[in-house]
mmCIF file as Biopython writes it, N, C-alpha, C and O atoms, coordinates in Angstrom:
data_model
#
loop_
_atom_site.group_PDB
_atom_site.id
_atom_site.type_symbol
_atom_site.label_atom_id
_atom_site.label_alt_id
_atom_site.label_comp_id
_atom_site.label_asym_id
_atom_site.label_entity_id
_atom_site.label_seq_id
_atom_site.pdbx_PDB_ins_code
_atom_site.Cartn_x
_atom_site.Cartn_y
_atom_site.Cartn_z
_atom_site.occupancy
_atom_site.B_iso_or_equiv
_atom_site.auth_seq_id
_atom_site.auth_asym_id
_atom_site.pdbx_PDB_model_num
ATOM 1   N N  . MET A ? 1  ? -42.108 20.333 24.473 1.0 0.0 1  A 1 
ATOM 2   C CA . MET A ? 1  ? -41.725 21.033 25.503 1.0 0.0 1  A 1 
ATOM 3   C C  . MET A ? 1  ? -40.594 20.708 26.386 1.0 0.0 1  A 1 
ATOM 4   O O  . MET A ? 1  ? -40.500 19.625 26.963 1.0 0.0 1  A 1 
ATOM 5   N N  . VAL A ? 2  ? -39.605 21.810 26.497 1.0 0.0 2  A 1 
ATOM 6   C CA . VAL A ? 2  ? -38.445 21.455 27.179 1.0 0.0 2  A 1 
ATOM 7   C C  . VAL A ? 2  ? -38.567 21.938 28.378 1.0 0.0 2  A 1 
ATOM 8   O O  . VAL A ? 2  ? -39.073 23.052 28.508 1.0 0.0 2  A 1 
ATOM 9   N N  . ARG A ? 3  ? -38.111 21.170 29.559 1.0 0.0 3  A 1 
ATOM 10  C CA . ARG A ? 3  ? -38.193 21.527 30.977 1.0 0.0 3  A 1 
ATOM 11  C C  . ARG A ? 3  ? -36.870 22.398 31.432 1.0 0.0 3  A 1 
ATOM 12  O O  . ARG A ? 3  ? -35.840 21.938 30.941 1.0 0.0 3  A 1 
ATOM 13  N N  . GLU A ? 4  ? -36.718 23.300 32.079 1.0 0.0 4  A 1 
ATOM 14  C CA . GLU A ? 4  ? -35.851 23.822 32.377 1.0 0.0 4  A 1 
ATOM 15  C C  . GLU A ? 4  ? -35.423 23.232 33.873 1.0 0.0 4  A 1 
ATOM 16  O O  . GLU A ? 4  ? -36.186 23.465 34.810 1.0 0.0 4  A 1 
ATOM 17  N N  . LEU A ? 5  ? -34.247 22.495 34.092 1.0 0.0 5  A 1 
ATOM 18  C CA . LEU A ? 5  ? -33.774 21.666 35.012 1.0 0.0 5  A 1 
ATOM 19  C C  . LEU A ? 5  ? -32.943 22.710 35.790 1.0 0.0 5  A 1 
ATOM 20  O O  . LEU A ? 5  ? -32.641 23.787 35.275 1.0 0.0 5  A 1 
ATOM 21  N N  . GLU A ? 6  ? -32.563 22.345 37.114 1.0 0.0 6  A 1 
ATOM 22  C CA . GLU A ? 6  ? -31.791 23.086 37.834 1.0 0.0 6  A 1 
ATOM 23  C C  . GLU A ? 6  ? -30.419 22.365 37.534 1.0 0.0 6  A 1 
ATOM 24  O O  . GLU A ? 6  ? -30.450 21.141 37.654 1.0 0.0 6  A 1 
ATOM 25  N N  . ARG A ? 7  ? -29.220 22.937 37.161 1.0 0.0 7  A 1 
ATOM 26  C CA . ARG A ? 7  ? -28.131 22.023 37.054 1.0 0.0 7  A 1 
ATOM 27  C C  . ARG A ? 7  ? -27.352 22.282 38.478 1.0 0.0 7  A 1 
ATOM 28  O O  . ARG A ? 7  ? -27.435 23.337 39.106 1.0 0.0 7  A 1 
ATOM 29  N N  . VAL A ? 8  ? -26.657 21.251 38.838 1.0 0.0 8  A 1 
ATOM 30  C CA . VAL A ? 8  ? -26.230 21.223 40.078 1.0 0.0 8  A 1 
ATOM 31  C C  . VAL A ? 8  ? -24.750 21.191 40.174 1.0 0.0 8  A 1 
ATOM 32  O O  . VAL A ? 8  ? -24.341 20.042 40.343 1.0 0.0 8  A 1 
ATOM 33  N N  . ASN A ? 9  ? -23.976 21.940 40.129 1.0 0.0 9  A 1 
ATOM 34  C CA . ASN A ? 9  ? -22.519 21.778 40.231 1.0 0.0 9  A 1 
ATOM 35  C C  . ASN A ? 9  ? -21.843 20.800 40.666 1.0 0.0 9  A 1 
ATOM 36  O O  . ASN A ? 9  ? -22.043 20.717 41.878 1.0 0.0 9  A 1 
ATOM 37  N N  . GLN A ? 10 ? -21.073 19.931 40.274 1.0 0.0 10 A 1 
ATOM 38  C CA . GLN A ? 10 ? -20.467 18.968 40.993 1.0 0.0 10 A 1 
ATOM 39  C C  . GLN A ? 10 ? -19.363 19.141 41.229 1.0 0.0 10 A 1 
ATOM 40  O O  . GLN A ? 10 ? -18.701 18.108 41.338 1.0 0.0 10 A 1 
ATOM 41  N N  . GLY A ? 11 ? -18.664 20.402 41.410 1.0 0.0 11 A 1 
ATOM 42  C CA . GLY A ? 11 ? -17.311 20.622 42.096 1.0 0.0 11 A 1 
ATOM 43  C C  . GLY A ? 11 ? -16.477 21.208 41.011 1.0 0.0 11 A 1 
ATOM 44  O O  . GLY A ? 11 ? -16.728 22.303 40.509 1.0 0.0 11 A 1 
ATOM 45  N N  . GLU A ? 12 ? -15.407 20.396 40.637 1.0 0.0 12 A 1 
ATOM 46  C CA . GLU A ? 12 ? -14.180 21.402 39.995 1.0 0.0 12 A 1 
ATOM 47  C C  . GLU A ? 12 ? -14.349 21.381 38.543 1.0 0.0 12 A 1 
ATOM 48  O O  . GLU A ? 12 ? -13.304 21.161 37.931 1.0 0.0 12 A 1 
ATOM 49  N N  . PHE A ? 13 ? -15.376 21.550 37.852 1.0 0.0 13 A 1 
ATOM 50  C CA . PHE A ? 13 ? -15.571 22.259 36.180 1.0 0.0 13 A 1 
ATOM 51  C C  . PHE A ? 13 ? -16.452 23.095 36.221 1.0 0.0 13 A 1 
ATOM 52  O O  . PHE A ? 13 ? -17.424 23.122 36.976 1.0 0.0 13 A 1 
ATOM 53  N N  . PRO A ? 14 ? -16.070 24.029 35.176 1.0 0.0 14 A 1 
ATOM 54  C CA . PRO A ? 14 ? -17.337 25.264 35.199 1.0 0.0 14 A 1 
ATOM 55  C C  . PRO A ? 14 ? -18.699 24.876 34.447 1.0 0.0 14 A 1 
ATOM 56  O O  . PRO A ? 14 ? -18.722 23.915 33.678 1.0 0.0 14 A 1 
ATOM 57  N N  . GLU A ? 15 ? -19.754 25.606 34.682 1.0 0.0 15 A 1 
ATOM 58  C CA . GLU A ? 15 ? -20.936 25.379 34.507 1.0 0.0 15 A 1 
ATOM 59  C C  . GLU A ? 15 ? -20.928 25.507 32.513 1.0 0.0 15 A 1 
ATOM 60  O O  . GLU A ? 15 ? -21.858 25.112 31.810 1.0 0.0 15 A 1 
ATOM 61  N N  . THR A ? 16 ? -20.002 25.968 32.139 1.0 0.0 16 A 1 
ATOM 62  C CA . THR A ? 16 ? -20.046 26.453 30.673 1.0 0.0 16 A 1 
ATOM 63  C C  . THR A ? 16 ? -19.251 24.779 29.861 1.0 0.0 16 A 1 
ATOM 64  O O  . THR A ? 16 ? -19.190 24.577 28.648 1.0 0.0 16 A 1 
ATOM 65  N N  . ALA A ? 17 ? -18.778 23.881 30.882 1.0 0.0 17 A 1 
ATOM 66  C CA . ALA A ? 17 ? -18.410 22.694 30.001 1.0 0.0 17 A 1 
ATOM 67  C C  . ALA A ? 17 ? -18.797 21.397 30.776 1.0 0.0 17 A 1 
ATOM 68  O O  . ALA A ? 17 ? -18.078 20.649 31.437 1.0 0.0 17 A 1 
ATOM 69  N N  . PRO A ? 18 ? -20.533 21.322 30.431 1.0 0.0 18 A 1 
ATOM 70  C CA . PRO A ? 18 ? -21.419 20.365 31.009 1.0 0.0 18 A 1 
ATOM 71  C C  . PRO A ? 18 ? -20.795 18.692 30.815 1.0 0.0 18 A 1 
ATOM 72  O O  . PRO A ? 18 ? -21.207 17.770 31.519 1.0 0.0 18 A 1 
ATOM 73  N N  . THR A ? 19 ? -19.769 18.525 29.763 1.0 0.0 19 A 1 
ATOM 74  C CA . THR A ? 19 ? -19.481 17.406 29.629 1.0 0.0 19 A 1 
ATOM 75  C C  . THR A ? 19 ? -18.035 16.981 30.272 1.0 0.0 19 A 1 
ATOM 76  O O  . THR A ? 19 ? -17.603 15.829 30.321 1.0 0.0 19 A 1 
ATOM 77  N N  . ALA A ? 20 ? -17.392 18.140 30.746 1.0 0.0 20 A 1 
ATOM 78  C CA . ALA A ? 20 ? -16.395 17.685 31.404 1.0 0.0 20 A 1 
ATOM 79  C C  . ALA A ? 20 ? -16.245 16.977 32.369 1.0 0.0 20 A 1 
ATOM 80  O O  . ALA A ? 20 ? -15.284 16.208 32.393 1.0 0.0 20 A 1 
ATOM 81  N N  . ASN A ? 21 ? -17.051 17.032 33.316 1.0 0.0 21 A 1 
ATOM 82  C CA . ASN A ? 21 ? -17.140 16.244 34.554 1.0 0.0 21 A 1 
ATOM 83  C C  . ASN A ? 21 ? -17.285 14.679 34.190 1.0 0.0 21 A 1 
ATOM 84  O O  . ASN A ? 21 ? -16.553 14.011 34.921 1.0 0.0 21 A 1 
ATOM 85  N N  . PRO A ? 22 ? -17.815 14.116 33.524 1.0 0.0 22 A 1 
ATOM 86  C CA . PRO A ? 22 ? -17.980 12.712 33.207 1.0 0.0 22 A 1 
ATOM 87  C C  . PRO A ? 22 ? -16.640 12.316 32.367 1.0 0.0 22 A 1 
ATOM 88  O O  . PRO A ? 22 ? -16.080 11.282 32.731 1.0 0.0 22 A 1 
ATOM 89  N N  . VAL A ? 23 ? -16.165 12.923 31.455 1.0 0.0 23 A 1 
ATOM 90  C CA . VAL A ? 23 ? -15.369 12.918 30.471 1.0 0.0 23 A 1 
ATOM 91  C C  . VAL A ? 23 ? -13.844 12.784 31.584 1.0 0.0 23 A 1 
ATOM 92  O O  . VAL A ? 23 ? -12.926 12.009 31.316 1.0 0.0 23 A 1 
ATOM 93  N N  . PHE A ? 24 ? -13.846 13.452 32.486 1.0 0.0 24 A 1 
ATOM 94  C CA . PHE A ? 24 ? -12.552 13.532 33.298 1.0 0.0 24 A 1 
ATOM 95  C C  . PHE A ? 24 ? -12.409 12.247 34.396 1.0 0.0 24 A 1 
ATOM 96  O O  . PHE A ? 24 ? -11.420 11.606 34.750 1.0 0.0 24 A 1 
ATOM 97  N N  . TYR A ? 25 ? -14.068 12.145 34.836 1.0 0.0 25 A 1 
ATOM 98  C CA . TYR A ? 25 ? -13.974 10.931 35.553 1.0 0.0 25 A 1 
ATOM 99  C C  . TYR A ? 25 ? -13.760 9.746  34.818 1.0 0.0 25 A 1 
ATOM 100 O O  . TYR A ? 25 ? -13.032 8.950  35.411 1.0 0.0 25 A 1 
ATOM 101 N N  . ARG A ? 26 ? -14.158 9.386  33.736 1.0 0.0 26 A 1 
ATOM 102 C CA . ARG A ? 26 ? -14.154 8.303  32.925 1.0 0.0 26 A 1 
ATOM 103 C C  . ARG A ? 26 ? -12.676 8.042  32.230 1.0 0.0 26 A 1 
ATOM 104 O O  . ARG A ? 26 ? -12.076 6.967  32.214 1.0 0.0 26 A 1 
ATOM 105 N N  . THR A ? 27 ? -12.271 9.212  31.697 1.0 0.0 27 A 1 
ATOM 106 C CA . THR A ? 27 ? -11.040 9.094  31.207 1.0 0.0 27 A 1 
ATOM 107 C C  . THR A ? 27 ? -9.758  9.235  32.045 1.0 0.0 27 A 1 
ATOM 108 O O  . THR A ? 27 ? -8.982  8.315  31.789 1.0 0.0 27 A 1 
ATOM 109 N N  . TYR A ? 28 ? -9.331  10.024 32.886 1.0 0.0 28 A 1 
ATOM 110 C CA . TYR A ? 28 ? -8.532  10.318 33.235 1.0 0.0 28 A 1 
ATOM 111 C C  . TYR A ? 28 ? -8.306  10.345 35.043 1.0 0.0 28 A 1 
ATOM 112 O O  . TYR A ? 28 ? -7.198  10.486 35.561 1.0 0.0 28 A 1 
ATOM 113 N N  . SER A ? 29 ? -9.325  10.215 35.655 1.0 0.0 29 A 1 
ATOM 114 C CA . SER A ? 29 ? -9.485  9.847  37.255 1.0 0.0 29 A 1 
ATOM 115 C C  . SER A ? 29 ? -9.054  8.163  37.401 1.0 0.0 29 A 1 
ATOM 116 O O  . SER A ? 29 ? -9.332  7.336  36.533 1.0 0.0 29 A 1 
ATOM 117 N N  . ARG A ? 30 ? -8.469  7.906  38.419 1.0 0.0 30 A 1 
ATOM 118 C CA . ARG A ? 30 ? -8.010  6.460  38.585 1.0 0.0 30 A 1 
ATOM 119 C C  . ARG A ? 30 ? -9.112  5.965  39.797 1.0 0.0 30 A 1 
ATOM 120 O O  . ARG A ? 30 ? -9.500  6.799  40.615 1.0 0.0 30 A 1 
ATOM 121 N N  . LYS A ? 31 ? -9.560  4.636  39.852 1.0 0.0 31 A 1 
ATOM 122 C CA . LYS A ? 31 ? -10.061 4.697  40.982 1.0 0.0 31 A 1 
ATOM 123 C C  . LYS A ? 31 ? -9.491  4.337  42.572 1.0 0.0 31 A 1 
ATOM 124 O O  . LYS A ? 31 ? -8.864  3.294  42.757 1.0 0.0 31 A 1 
ATOM 125 N N  . THR A ? 32 ? -9.730  5.163  43.540 1.0 0.0 32 A 1 
ATOM 126 C CA . THR A ? 32 ? -8.912  4.672  44.625 1.0 0.0 32 A 1 
ATOM 127 C C  . THR A ? 32 ? -9.676  3.895  45.674 1.0 0.0 32 A 1 
ATOM 128 O O  . THR A ? 32 ? -10.735 3.402  45.288 1.0 0.0 32 A 1 
ATOM 129 N N  . GLU A ? 33 ? -9.330  3.701  46.915 1.0 0.0 33 A 1 
ATOM 130 C CA . GLU A ? 33 ? -10.021 3.075  48.046 1.0 0.0 33 A 1 
ATOM 131 C C  . GLU A ? 33 ? -11.185 4.052  48.412 1.0 0.0 33 A 1 
ATOM 132 O O  . GLU A ? 33 ? -12.182 3.441  48.797 1.0 0.0 33 A 1 
ATOM 133 N N  . ASN A ? 34 ? -11.311 5.349  48.392 1.0 0.0 34 A 1 
ATOM 134 C CA . ASN A ? 34 ? -12.185 6.255  48.480 1.0 0.0 34 A 1 
ATOM 135 C C  . ASN A ? 34 ? -13.073 6.640  47.463 1.0 0.0 34 A 1 
ATOM 136 O O  . ASN A ? 34 ? -14.000 7.338  47.876 1.0 0.0 34 A 1 
ATOM 137 N N  . GLY A ? 35 ? -13.074 6.399  46.253 1.0 0.0 35 A 1 
ATOM 138 C CA . GLY A ? 35 ? -13.794 6.346  45.125 1.0 0.0 35 A 1 
ATOM 139 C C  . GLY A ? 35 ? -12.912 6.730  43.862 1.0 0.0 35 A 1 
ATOM 140 O O  . GLY A ? 35 ? -12.278 5.843  43.290 1.0 0.0 35 A 1 
ATOM 141 N N  . ARG A ? 36 ? -12.869 7.972  43.447 1.0 0.0 36 A 1 
ATOM 142 C CA . ARG A ? 36 ? -11.995 8.329  42.265 1.0 0.0 36 A 1 
ATOM 143 C C  . ARG A ? 36 ? -11.230 9.461  42.606 1.0 0.0 36 A 1 
ATOM 144 O O  . ARG A ? 36 ? -11.575 10.236 43.498 1.0 0.0 36 A 1 
ATOM 145 N N  . GLU A ? 37 ? -10.173 9.594  41.916 1.0 0.0 37 A 1 
ATOM 146 C CA . GLU A ? 37 ? -9.065  10.868 42.009 1.0 0.0 37 A 1 
ATOM 147 C C  . GLU A ? 37 ? -10.061 12.187 41.934 1.0 0.0 37 A 1 
ATOM 148 O O  . GLU A ? 37 ? -11.203 12.213 41.475 1.0 0.0 37 A 1 
ATOM 149 N N  . THR A ? 38 ? -9.359  13.195 42.473 1.0 0.0 38 A 1 
ATOM 150 C CA . THR A ? 38 ? -9.959  14.579 42.168 1.0 0.0 38 A 1 
ATOM 151 C C  . THR A ? 38 ? -9.051  15.136 41.009 1.0 0.0 38 A 1 
ATOM 152 O O  . THR A ? 38 ? -8.031  14.577 40.604 1.0 0.0 38 A 1 
ATOM 153 N N  . TRP A ? 39 ? -9.513  16.192 40.585 1.0 0.0 39 A 1 
ATOM 154 C CA . TRP A ? 39 ? -8.462  16.789 39.413 1.0 0.0 39 A 1 
ATOM 155 C C  . TRP A ? 39 ? -7.163  16.992 40.099 1.0 0.0 39 A 1 
ATOM 156 O O  . TRP A ? 39 ? -6.132  16.796 39.455 1.0 0.0 39 A 1 
ATOM 157 N N  . VAL A ? 40 ? -7.101  17.403 41.473 1.0 0.0 40 A 1 
ATOM 158 C CA . VAL A ? 40 ? -6.061  18.011 42.100 1.0 0.0 40 A 1 
ATOM 159 C C  . VAL A ? 40 ? -4.841  16.532 42.006 1.0 0.0 40 A 1 
ATOM 160 O O  . VAL A ? 40 ? -3.668  16.508 41.631 1.0 0.0 40 A 1 
ATOM 161 N N  . GLU A ? 41 ? -5.650  15.549 42.471 1.0 0.0 41 A 1 
ATOM 162 C CA . GLU A ? 41 ? -4.779  14.251 43.033 1.0 0.0 41 A 1 
ATOM 163 C C  . GLU A ? 41 ? -4.341  13.703 41.337 1.0 0.0 41 A 1 
ATOM 164 O O  . GLU A ? 41 ? -3.257  13.159 41.126 1.0 0.0 41 A 1 
ATOM 165 N N  . VAL A ? 42 ? -5.197  13.909 40.410 1.0 0.0 42 A 1 
ATOM 166 C CA . VAL A ? 42 ? -4.275  13.808 39.096 1.0 0.0 42 A 1 
ATOM 167 C C  . VAL A ? 42 ? -3.311  14.527 38.602 1.0 0.0 42 A 1 
ATOM 168 O O  . VAL A ? 42 ? -2.308  14.009 38.113 1.0 0.0 42 A 1 
ATOM 169 N N  . CYS A ? 43 ? -3.516  15.929 38.677 1.0 0.0 43 A 1 
ATOM 170 C CA . CYS A ? 43 ? -2.414  16.663 38.276 1.0 0.0 43 A 1 
ATOM 171 C C  . CYS A ? 43 ? -1.408  16.343 39.334 1.0 0.0 43 A 1 
ATOM 172 O O  . CYS A ? 43 ? -0.347  16.166 38.736 1.0 0.0 43 A 1 
ATOM 173 N N  . ASP A ? 44 ? -1.252  16.203 40.458 1.0 0.0 44 A 1 
ATOM 174 C CA . ASP A ? 44 ? -0.094  15.974 41.466 1.0 0.0 44 A 1 
ATOM 175 C C  . ASP A ? 44 ? 0.564   14.347 40.917 1.0 0.0 44 A 1 
ATOM 176 O O  . ASP A ? 44 ? 1.782   14.173 40.896 1.0 0.0 44 A 1 
ATOM 177 N N  . ARG A ? 45 ? -0.449  13.193 40.481 1.0 0.0 45 A 1 
ATOM 178 C CA . ARG A ? 45 ? 0.171   12.205 40.102 1.0 0.0 45 A 1 
ATOM 179 C C  . ARG A ? 45 ? 1.132   12.493 38.921 1.0 0.0 45 A 1 
ATOM 180 O O  . ARG A ? 45 ? 2.303   12.126 38.819 1.0 0.0 45 A 1 
ATOM 181 N N  . THR A ? 46 ? 0.289   13.335 37.917 1.0 0.0 46 A 1 
ATOM 182 C CA . THR A ? 46 ? 1.172   13.481 36.674 1.0 0.0 46 A 1 
ATOM 183 C C  . THR A ? 46 ? 2.030   14.017 37.015 1.0 0.0 46 A 1 
ATOM 184 O O  . THR A ? 46 ? 3.095   13.465 36.738 1.0 0.0 46 A 1 
ATOM 185 N N  . ILE A ? 47 ? 2.105   15.095 37.639 1.0 0.0 47 A 1 
ATOM 186 C CA . ILE A ? 47 ? 3.239   16.035 37.512 1.0 0.0 47 A 1 
ATOM 187 C C  . ILE A ? 47 ? 4.561   15.178 38.432 1.0 0.0 47 A 1 
ATOM 188 O O  . ILE A ? 47 ? 5.731   15.226 38.054 1.0 0.0 47 A 1 
ATOM 189 N N  . ASN A ? 48 ? 4.258   14.667 39.267 1.0 0.0 48 A 1 
ATOM 190 C CA . ASN A ? 48 ? 5.146   13.583 39.886 1.0 0.0 48 A 1 
ATOM 191 C C  . ASN A ? 48 ? 5.809   12.840 39.129 1.0 0.0 48 A 1 
ATOM 192 O O  . ASN A ? 48 ? 7.023   12.692 39.269 1.0 0.0 48 A 1 
ATOM 193 N N  . GLY A ? 49 ? 4.958   12.127 38.006 1.0 0.0 49 A 1 
ATOM 194 C CA . GLY A ? 49 ? 5.542   11.134 37.143 1.0 0.0 49 A 1 
ATOM 195 C C  . GLY A ? 49 ? 6.327   11.826 36.365 1.0 0.0 49 A 1 
ATOM 196 O O  . GLY A ? 49 ? 7.372   11.268 36.031 1.0 0.0 49 A 1 
ATOM 197 N N  . LEU A ? 50 ? 6.119   12.918 35.966 1.0 0.0 50 A 1 
ATOM 198 C CA . LEU A ? 50 ? 7.253   13.381 34.922 1.0 0.0 50 A 1 
ATOM 199 C C  . LEU A ? 50 ? 8.168   14.001 35.846 1.0 0.0 50 A 1 
ATOM 200 O O  . LEU A ? 50 ? 9.243   14.081 35.251 1.0 0.0 50 A 1 
ATOM 201 N N  . ARG A ? 51 ? 8.260   14.409 36.834 1.0 0.0 51 A 1 
ATOM 202 C CA . ARG A ? 51 ? 9.441   14.651 37.767 1.0 0.0 51 A 1 
ATOM 203 C C  . ARG A ? 51 ? 10.714  13.558 37.755 1.0 0.0 51 A 1 
ATOM 204 O O  . ARG A ? 51 ? 11.935  13.643 37.619 1.0 0.0 51 A 1 
ATOM 205 N N  . LYS A ? 52 ? 9.534   12.258 38.020 1.0 0.0 52 A 1 
ATOM 206 C CA . LYS A ? 52 ? 10.458  10.936 38.344 1.0 0.0 52 A 1 
ATOM 207 C C  . LYS A ? 52 ? 11.036  10.665 37.104 1.0 0.0 52 A 1 
ATOM 208 O O  . LYS A ? 52 ? 12.149  10.146 37.187 1.0 0.0 52 A 1 
ATOM 209 N N  . LEU A ? 53 ? 10.458  10.933 35.575 1.0 0.0 53 A 1 
ATOM 210 C CA . LEU A ? 53 ? 11.076  10.661 34.396 1.0 0.0 53 A 1 
ATOM 211 C C  . LEU A ? 53 ? 12.059  11.641 33.975 1.0 0.0 53 A 1 
ATOM 212 O O  . LEU A ? 53 ? 12.600  11.632 32.869 1.0 0.0 53 A 1 
ATOM 213 N N  . GLY A ? 54 ? 12.321  12.683 35.108 1.0 0.0 54 A 1 
ATOM 214 C CA . GLY A ? 54 ? 13.450  13.660 34.627 1.0 0.0 54 A 1 
ATOM 215 C C  . GLY A ? 54 ? 12.909  14.874 33.716 1.0 0.0 54 A 1 
ATOM 216 O O  . GLY A ? 54 ? 13.622  15.806 33.343 1.0 0.0 54 A 1 
ATOM 217 N N  . GLN A ? 55 ? 11.840  14.756 33.480 1.0 0.0 55 A 1 
ATOM 218 C CA . GLN A ? 55 ? 11.326  15.903 32.322 1.0 0.0 55 A 1 
ATOM 219 C C  . GLN A ? 55 ? 10.901  17.031 32.916 1.0 0.0 55 A 1 
ATOM 220 O O  . GLN A ? 55 ? 10.583  18.011 32.242 1.0 0.0 55 A 1 
ATOM 221 N N  . LEU A ? 56 ? 10.839  17.018 34.496 1.0 0.0 56 A 1 
ATOM 222 C CA . LEU A ? 56 ? 10.259  18.452 35.280 1.0 0.0 56 A 1 
ATOM 223 C C  . LEU A ? 56 ? 11.632  19.248 35.749 1.0 0.0 56 A 1 
ATOM 224 O O  . LEU A ? 56 ? 12.465  18.549 36.327 1.0 0.0 56 A 1 
ATOM 225 N N  . THR A ? 57 ? 11.824  20.120 35.627 1.0 0.0 57 A 1 
ATOM 226 C CA . THR A ? 57 ? 12.943  21.115 36.521 1.0 0.0 57 A 1 
ATOM 227 C C  . THR A ? 57 ? 12.437  21.496 37.830 1.0 0.0 57 A 1 
ATOM 228 O O  . THR A ? 57 ? 11.318  21.983 37.666 1.0 0.0 57 A 1 
ATOM 229 N N  . PRO A ? 58 ? 12.688  21.490 38.764 1.0 0.0 58 A 1 
ATOM 230 C CA . PRO A ? 58 ? 12.239  22.312 40.264 1.0 0.0 58 A 1 
ATOM 231 C C  . PRO A ? 58 ? 10.987  23.430 39.914 1.0 0.0 58 A 1 
ATOM 232 O O  . PRO A ? 58 ? 9.797   23.377 40.228 1.0 0.0 58 A 1 
ATOM 233 N N  . LYS A ? 59 ? 11.659  24.351 39.219 1.0 0.0 59 A 1 
ATOM 234 C CA . LYS A ? 59 ? 11.223  25.571 38.690 1.0 0.0 59 A 1 
ATOM 235 C C  . LYS A ? 59 ? 10.069  25.296 37.940 1.0 0.0 59 A 1 
ATOM 236 O O  . LYS A ? 59 ? 9.133   26.074 38.124 1.0 0.0 59 A 1 
ATOM 237 N N  . LYS A ? 60 ? 9.885   24.277 37.048 1.0 0.0 60 A 1 
ATOM 238 C CA . LYS A ? 60 ? 8.744   23.923 36.001 1.0 0.0 60 A 1 
ATOM 239 C C  . LYS A ? 60 ? 8.127   23.273 37.028 1.0 0.0 60 A 1 
ATOM 240 O O  . LYS A ? 60 ? 7.159   23.942 37.389 1.0 0.0 60 A 1 
ATOM 241 N N  . GLN A ? 61 ? 8.246   22.293 37.648 1.0 0.0 61 A 1 
ATOM 242 C CA . GLN A ? 61 ? 7.189   21.375 38.756 1.0 0.0 61 A 1 
ATOM 243 C C  . GLN A ? 61 ? 6.458   22.668 39.624 1.0 0.0 61 A 1 
ATOM 244 O O  . GLN A ? 61 ? 5.248   22.590 39.837 1.0 0.0 61 A 1 
ATOM 245 N N  . THR A ? 62 ? 7.210   23.830 40.104 1.0 0.0 62 A 1 
ATOM 246 C CA . THR A ? 62 ? 6.335   24.538 40.879 1.0 0.0 62 A 1 
ATOM 247 C C  . THR A ? 62 ? 5.486   25.304 40.134 1.0 0.0 62 A 1 
ATOM 248 O O  . THR A ? 62 ? 4.412   25.625 40.642 1.0 0.0 62 A 1 
ATOM 249 N N  . TYR A ? 63 ? 5.778   25.683 38.954 1.0 0.0 63 A 1 
ATOM 250 C CA . TYR A ? 63 ? 4.869   26.274 38.040 1.0 0.0 63 A 1 
ATOM 251 C C  . TYR A ? 63 ? 3.527   25.516 37.802 1.0 0.0 63 A 1 
ATOM 252 O O  . TYR A ? 63 ? 2.451   26.115 37.806 1.0 0.0 63 A 1 
ATOM 253 N N  . CYS A ? 64 ? 3.628   24.270 37.611 1.0 0.0 64 A 1 
ATOM 254 C CA . CYS A ? 64 ? 2.552   23.355 37.380 1.0 0.0 64 A 1 
ATOM 255 C C  . CYS A ? 64 ? 1.838   23.074 38.446 1.0 0.0 64 A 1 
ATOM 256 O O  . CYS A ? 64 ? 0.649   22.762 38.396 1.0 0.0 64 A 1 
ATOM 257 N N  . ILE A ? 65 ? 2.439   23.155 39.369 1.0 0.0 65 A 1 
ATOM 258 C CA . ILE A ? 65 ? 1.523   22.977 40.852 1.0 0.0 65 A 1 
ATOM 259 C C  . ILE A ? 65 ? 0.768   24.227 40.852 1.0 0.0 65 A 1 
ATOM 260 O O  . ILE A ? 65 ? -0.457  24.102 40.851 1.0 0.0 65 A 1 
ATOM 261 N N  . GLY A ? 66 ? 1.179   25.223 40.854 1.0 0.0 66 A 1 
ATOM 262 C CA . GLY A ? 66 ? 0.236   26.623 40.613 1.0 0.0 66 A 1 
ATOM 263 C C  . GLY A ? 66 ? -0.573  27.148 39.533 1.0 0.0 66 A 1 
ATOM 264 O O  . GLY A ? 66 ? -1.089  28.265 39.508 1.0 0.0 66 A 1 
ATOM 265 N N  . CYS A ? 67 ? -0.649  26.153 38.545 1.0 0.0 67 A 1 
ATOM 266 C CA . CYS A ? 67 ? -1.153  26.239 37.513 1.0 0.0 67 A 1 
ATOM 267 C C  . CYS A ? 67 ? -2.620  25.141 37.958 1.0 0.0 67 A 1 
ATOM 268 O O  . CYS A ? 67 ? -3.732  25.276 37.447 1.0 0.0 67 A 1 
ATOM 269 N N  . ARG A ? 68 ? -2.348  24.348 38.750 1.0 0.0 68 A 1 
ATOM 270 C CA . ARG A ? 68 ? -3.437  23.198 38.620 1.0 0.0 68 A 1 
ATOM 271 C C  . ARG A ? 68 ? -4.895  23.532 39.052 1.0 0.0 68 A 1 
ATOM 272 O O  . ARG A ? 68 ? -5.958  23.056 38.654 1.0 0.0 68 A 1 
ATOM 273 N N  . VAL A ? 69 ? -4.622  24.542 40.032 1.0 0.0 69 A 1 
ATOM 274 C CA . VAL A ? 69 ? -6.132  25.130 40.533 1.0 0.0 69 A 1 
ATOM 275 C C  . VAL A ? 69 ? -6.697  26.299 39.913 1.0 0.0 69 A 1 
ATOM 276 O O  . VAL A ? 69 ? -7.779  26.753 40.285 1.0 0.0 69 A 1 
ATOM 277 N N  . ASN A ? 70 ? -6.005  26.819 38.967 1.0 0.0 70 A 1 
ATOM 278 C CA . ASN A ? 70 ? -6.406  28.066 38.236 1.0 0.0 70 A 1 
ATOM 279 C C  . ASN A ? 70 ? -6.756  27.661 36.791 1.0 0.0 70 A 1 
ATOM 280 O O  . ASN A ? 70 ? -7.119  28.514 35.981 1.0 0.0 70 A 1 
#
């Protein structure tokens, strides 16, 4: 018999991707003083890193920042 369990949404990932949350926090999110980085914090860190390497124009940086929440 299979029980139907209520799935609690843990925030930033869609219900249709149940493994997204553990994979993200295990693989990409770094530890901080307050726990782990959020999706937006990881995106900001990555975008800023690319900018510092000189690989992003200001226009591309603005585009990436806009895409991180969509």
